[in-house]
N, C-alpha and C positions, 0 to 999 in steps of 0.2 A: 584198603581204607573203610569202614561199614558205607553201605549206600543209605540215606540218608532215605527215614519211611513218612509217608503224608505229611503230621503233623510238623515234620520238621523242614520239609518242601515248606509247605507256607510259611514258615517261619522266617526262613533264608527269601522267601518271595514278598514276605510281606519288610524285609530288612531291606531289598534293591530299592522296594516303589519308593523310602525313606531317602536313604541314600541321595537318587537318582534325580528324587526330584529336587533336593533340598543344597545338593548342592551341584549338580550337571545345569535341572531348569531352570536351577533359583526361584524357588513358587515363594510368594508374596515379593520378591526383585522385581523394580523398574525395570522394561528394555524400553532402548529407544531405537528404532528400523530404521538405517538412513536411504535415501531415496534411491533401488538400482539392485537392495539385496530385501527387495519384500517377500521376496520366496524362503528367508534364512526366518519371518514371521510363523511362514505357514507349517515351516517344520518342524518348529520348535513348539509350535499349538498341536501340530500333528503326534508330537510325542508326548505328549502331558494329556492328550485325549486318551493314548493307550494303553497310559500310569493307567488311568480310570477304571479304561477294560478291565487290564490286566485285576484290579483289584477287583471288583465288580466281579468276572470270573474266580479269584480263592473263597470271596462270599458264597458265590451257589454250588463249590466244594467241598465249602466248610458243613456245608446241608447236606450232602449226597444228591447234591442235581449236575451230574458229569452232560450229561445229554443238553442242557439249557445251559451249560460251560461251553460247548463246545461250538456252538452259535456264534459266539463272544468273541472264541479262538478266530473265529472264518473273520470275523474283525480286524483282529489285531493285527492277523497275516495280511488286510487288503490296507492298513492302517500300515503296515511297513515297507511295504508295498508302492504306496506312492509319497512315501519321505524316499526313499532310493528312485525316486523318478523327479526327484525336484532335485536332488543332489547333485543328480549327473547329467543334468542340462546343458546345452548349446550356449554361446556365449550372445545369442540373439534372446535366450531366455525364451523360448519359444514353448517346452512342456509349461514350463508358471502360466504362460500367455493361456495355453491350451488347459491348463488345471481350473483356473478361475472363471474359465468360460461355460466352465460345464453345468451350474446352475441355470444360465440362460438356454443352452441348450439340453438340457434337461424342459425346460418348461416350453422352449418349443416341438420339442418331442408333443408333450405331452397337446398343446394345441393343436399337431398334425394328428392327434387321436379324436379327440371331439371335432375335426373337420370330416377323416372315415365314417367317424359314428354316424353325422348328419347324413350324411350320404348316403348311408346304409339305412337309413330310415330307422333306426335305434333311438336315439337323443330328437328331441324336436330343438329348432334351429329357434335357442333363446338366448346365444351366442353375441352379443351386440359388438360390428366392430374387430370378430373373430379374423377376416384376413387380414385387415388394416393391423391387426398385432402379431398377425403372421408375417405379415411384408417386413415392420419396425422389425422384429428380430432378425430375421434375417439379411435385412441390410445392414444391420448392425455386426453380422461375424461375416459379409462381404468385407465391410468397409476395415474391420480386425485383420481381418487377411486372411480368412479360414476360408478357403477356398482352394476344390478336391477337387482335378482332372477337370475346372470348369464349372462345377458345381459347389453350391454351397456345402462345409465341411458339417454337417452335422454332427459327426460321430462322436459316441460319448466315449471315452476309457472305462477301455476293462480287466478288467483282472489278468487274463489271460496275455494278453496284450504287454501290461506292464510286468509279468513273469516274467518273459522271451526275453526281454531286455535284460536278465541279471543271473546266471545259473545256478545260484543259490535259492535264490525267491522261485523258481522254478523249479525247483528240486519237490520246494516244501508245497509250492504249486497242486504238483504233482502227487505227496505223498497225501497230503492232510487236505488242504482249500475243497477238493471234489469233493472227498466223502464228508466233510463237513458238511456241505450243503441237503443233504439228506433231515440234517438235523433241520435246520432250519426252513427249509419246503417244507419237515412234518411228513416225509417221505414214509409208507405205511410198516416197512420193515425198522422203522428207527421207535416204529410207537411198541411194540412188542415188551418191553422192557416195565411196564404199566401194568400189564394186567398178570395177576397172579393165577395159575388154575384154580378150581374147583378141585378138581381131581385131576390125578396124575393119570385116567385111562380117557378122558377127553380133553381134548385140547381146547389153546383158551383162547379161540378165535369162535369157538362155539360156546363155550361159559368159561367166566375170572369172575376175578372182584379186585376192584381198580386199586391199585397202591402206589401213590406217588413217593412213597419214601424210598422209593429200589431205584441203584439204580449201576450198572455197571464199571464195576471196578476194574475194567484192564480199559477198559471208555475212561476211568476218573485217571487212571497212573498215566495215560496220556495225553491226556486235555493240558493237566500239571506239568507235565514234561513240556509239550510244547507253548504252552503260554509261556513258560522262563524262559525257553531257550528264546524266543523271536524276542522278547524285550530286551533281553540279555545279547542277544546279538544288534538287535537297532542302536543299543546305547554304547556297544564297542563299534558299532560302522563311523555313528555317528562323531564319540568322541574321534576318533580317527580324521573325521573327516574337517569338524572343527579346527582341531589339532594341527592341521595341515593349511587349510584354508583361514580360518577366521575366527585364531588365535585370543583375540578381545572378547570372546564369549563367555570364556572362562574365564572366574576369578583366579588370581596369583594364585589367591590362598589353597584355593581346589585343586591347583591339578596336582597335586604329590598323590592325594588322596583320590582321584579322582583315576590315576593310571595304577595304581594299588589296588581301585573294586576291578578295573580289567581285568588284572593277574589273578583275583580270589576268584572271579567269574569263570575263569577258564579251565584255572582248578579245578572247580568246581564238576566242570565238562570232563578233563582229564580222570576226574574220578569214577565219570560213566553216571553220577546221577541221573542226566539227561540226557540218553542216546539217541534221541532226534537228531537234535544240539551234534554230535559228537560227530554224530556217520558223514553230515554234508559238509561239518566247516572241517575234519581233517583232507574230504575232498578237496577243497579249497586253497588249503596250506597254511592256514592262517595261525596265528600263534594268537600274544595278547596285546592289549592295547597300548 
């Protein structure tokens, strides 16, 4: 079967977003989360955010901004890793607790930075009650059991750490996440695309015209394939997880269609329209949803 072109892939991607958000995520419908299952609230909301990230990527690609879209793909992968992290928790829900305490740890890290800056004389000590604020947050972490080797555990969740918990996610991390970081942090090697040489004999580092309409077409295809792959893989994993553990979250009338949608996704993969997805899922031996 002939591979889809860019426009057909974008049309297919928008189809996925509409079908998944309406029939799987049930946008516009009420959710009631029972005590002890709060992590599901986070999983559902994370995938909803991934849907918006995916849609934003498609808009950027339609406007030939693959370099900027790659930054959002990195966020999509981060999102997928958080979902996987929470869905593979232990019975004590330690991962969920660690996930929920991340804002507090981030705030504490910022307060530590201010404290160090004051000690070095970089800023004036105008932060009233700084030590008390630090102590208060440290006590909360200690009371919640966040202690590591006798010290308060202030470690933040890392992408690398989450990637090491899953073979497929680690494959994506190795292949794409690190590469995408140069676009997020504006590595100089990612900026060449914006400079059109004035003369073929003069490098564009010396003389150039800014062209904001250019994009790397190979990168564009990679970003499109990868974003479809991540969104599709997350859906299939969540469909399997909900079917096995929380079947009530899927409306009975939607179950046959969602199963069929998983098969459609797998068939598109088999047609090799999304080689990055195929490369790793075949290693995992996954079939349909």
